[in-house]
N, C-alpha and C positions, 0 to 999 in steps of 0.2 A: 433851197434854191434849185436843186437838181431835178427832183421828180416832177415838177410842174411843167406843162407844155408852155412854150414861149408865149403863146397867145394869152395865157392866163396870168403870167407873172406880174405884169404891171397892175392889173386889177387886184390881185391878191396882196401885193405889197402896199399900194397907194389907195386902194378902194376905188369905187366908182359911184357916179350919181345916176339916178334913174334916167333912162333914155340915152345913156352914153353909147350904147351899141345894142344890136339886136339881142334880146333876151335880158337886158338890164331893166327889169320891171320895178325895181326898188333900189334905193341907195344901199351901198355895201361898204361896211367899214373894213379897211385893209389892215394888214399886220402892223403898220406903223401907227395908225390911230389906236389900235387895240393895245399896243405896247406903251401908250402914253403914261409917263410917270414911272416907267419901269425899264426893262431891257428887252430888246429885240435881237434874237439870235439868227444870223444869216448863216445857216449851215450849208456847206458846200458852195461857198461864195465864188469859187473858181468856175462854177458852171453858169454864172450869170451872163446873158448876152450883152454886147457893148451898149445897146440903147438903154437898157435898164441900169447899167453901170453909170451912165451919164445922169440919169434921173436920181439915182441914189447918191451920187456925188453932191448934188444940190442939198440933199438931206444932211449929209455929213458936214458940208461947208456952212450952210445957212440955217439949218434946222427947220426947213420948210419944204412943203410938197403940195401938189395939187392932185386930187382924185381924178381918175380918168373921166373925161367929159366935163370937167369943171375948170373955170378960169380963176377960181378963188384959191389963193394960197392959204395953207394951214400951217401952223407952227407945231413943232413937236419938241418935247423934252426927253423923248425916249433915247436911251443909251443904245448904241449899236455895237454888237459883238459879232465877229465873224469867225467861222471855223472852216477848215478845208483840209483835205489830204493832199492837195496839189502844191507844187512849188510855184507860188504866185509870181516870183521873179521870172521863171521860165515862161509862164503864160504871157507876161508883158513882152518878153523877147520874141515870142511867137506871134504877137499881135492879137492875142485872145483876151487880154485884159489891158485896160487903159492904165498907163503909168500914173496919171494924176489921181485916179481912183485908188490905186494901191497905196500911194503915199498918204492920202487922206484917211484911208481905212486903217493903215498900219501905225497907229499912234503908240500902242504898246503891243509888242509881239511876245507871245508865250508859245514856246515850242515844247510840245509834249513828245518826248522820245517814244518810239515804237516799243511795244511790250517786250520784244526780244532784247532791247537795249536797257531794260530795267527789270531784270529777272528777280531782283530782290523784292519787288512788289508782289510777285506771284502768290506766295503763301497767304498774305493778307487778303488779296483779291479773291483767291479761291475760297477761303473761309466765308468771306462776305457774300459771295455769289451763291454758294451752296446754301447758306442760311436764308438768303432772299428767296431762292427757288423752292426751298422746303416749306416755306410758309408756316402753317401751324403744325405741320408734321414734325416729328423728331428730326433734328438736323443730322445729316450724314457726315461722315469724315472719310477722307481718302486714305488708302493704304500708303505706306512709305514708297512702295514701288510705283504706284500711280502718280504720286507727287514728283518723283524723279523723272518719270516720262513727260509730265507737263513742263517741268523745268528745262528739259532737253529740247523741247519743240520750239520752232522759230516763230510761231504765231503771226503768219502773214495777214490774218484778219484782225490782229490786235485784240483789244479787250472784248469787242463784239463777238469774235470767234470763241474766245474763252467762255464768255457768258452763255452762248448757245450750246457749247459742248457740255458745260456743267448743268444747264437746264435739262438737256436730254438725259444726262446721267442721273439726275435726281428723279 
């Protein structure tokens, strides 16, 4: 949800019909339609503008949506999963997220603690990421000193930071 310009978000999520706007020369299937029968991940859902929150609220409540430029409602069975690094309650208090959208979105909350809060996961993650980045080459292993340094670090970038560091090292 974060990296797309606001002008493209609605078309990317809901799709559009030919002629809906300048440059819409053919129908376009949006993410919701492409996720039919499966799961749609809304990554960085805290970045969604209020207008799109309203439109996604309809999907969450009624399982229906309309592509941009169409009056025909479509049904969806796609499961919606959202992820964010933001505190959505704070966004509601700041007026950047609709409270009804948050309530409808937050059916089951799974909080994944930061990597610094679960250091016991580090050895397994380190081995897995090194093996992944080594590919077909012989896997490398860290020295005990290197493992201690990684254990002592706070990991502000969480698993992505660890992944990139180990990728460079391999």
